[in-house]
N, C-alpha and C positions, 0 to 999 in steps of 0.2 A: 558394474551392471551394464548390460547392453541396452540399446533402445527398445528391443523386444521385451526385455525384462521390465523396463520402466513402464511400458504400456500395460504389461500384464498386472503390475502392482497398482497402477493408476490409469484407468481407462481414458481419462481426459488427456493423458500425456501421449497423444497420437504420434506414433513412430518415434517415441522417446522424447518428444518435444515437451520441455518442462515449463513452458509458459502457459499451460492450461488451454491448449487448443491452437488453432492456426491464426495467423494475422492476415488472413484473406479478407477482402472487402465484406464478405457476408458475415464475418465475425469481428468487425472492427468498430471502434467507437461505441455508439449507442446500441449496436447489435451484440455486444459482449455481455454475458457469455452466450446468450441466445436472443434473437430479436424479440422485443416485447417485455423482457424482464426488467430492464432499467427504464423507468418511465419519466422521471423528472430529476435532472441533474446527472451526476456521475455515478452515484451509488444507490439512490433510492429505487426500491423495487415496487412492483404493483401491489405488494402486500404492505399495508400500513405499518410503519415503524420497523420494517425489515430492510437492512442495508447490506450491500455487498462490499467487501474490501479486498477481494482478490479476483484476478482475471477480469478486471473492468478497464475502462477507458485508459489509454487507447487500446492496449492489449495487456496480457497477463504479466509481462516482464517490466512493469512500471515500478516494481519493488515497493519502496516505502510510500511512493506518491499515492497509490490507490488507498492505503490506510489513512493517509492524511486527508484525502478527498472525502472519504466516508466520515471521518471525525468532524470535518467542517460541516457537512450536511446534517449530521446528528446535532451538532451545536446550534446550527441555524434553526432546526426544527424545535429544539428545546428552548430557544430564545436566549442563549448565553454566548452567542458568537461575538458580541461587542463588549464583553467584560474585560477589565484590564489584564487579568491573568492569561486570557486567550491571545491578546495582542503582543505578548512578550516575544522578544526576538532572541532566542537562546544563542544563536551563532554570534550575534553582535556582542552579547554579554561575554561569551567565551573569548572572543578576540580582544575585547577591552581588558579582560581580567587575566589573560594568559600569563603575564609576567608575575602575577601574585599567586598563582595556583601551585601547590606543592606537587612535585613530580615523584613518580615511582613509589607511591604509598603502598606499603605492604610487600614490595618487591625486594627480595634479598639483594644487597649491593653486589654480590658476586655475579648476578644475572644482568646487571645494568651495564 
């Protein structure tokens, strides 16, 4: 697909830009996706209980970080941000357990 085709299929992919708009100062940080949409935090909008998780702070190519930021704010608003299951550190668990984890489950040996 050319940049022109990308923009035709997704009008927010201006000139084929897949990060959901430009990273110019007018569309950066709290001004994403448009000034006035994000009102408190990184993902809370001016509509109560409506959160954005794409094309937000600092710009649209933050990948998984924008979803995590939205999830944190939803959890804060629901009052469950400080429960034990939220504070879990999956990467720490993975690194500690790496030697005990079975490898190649379901993968035919000829492919390993």
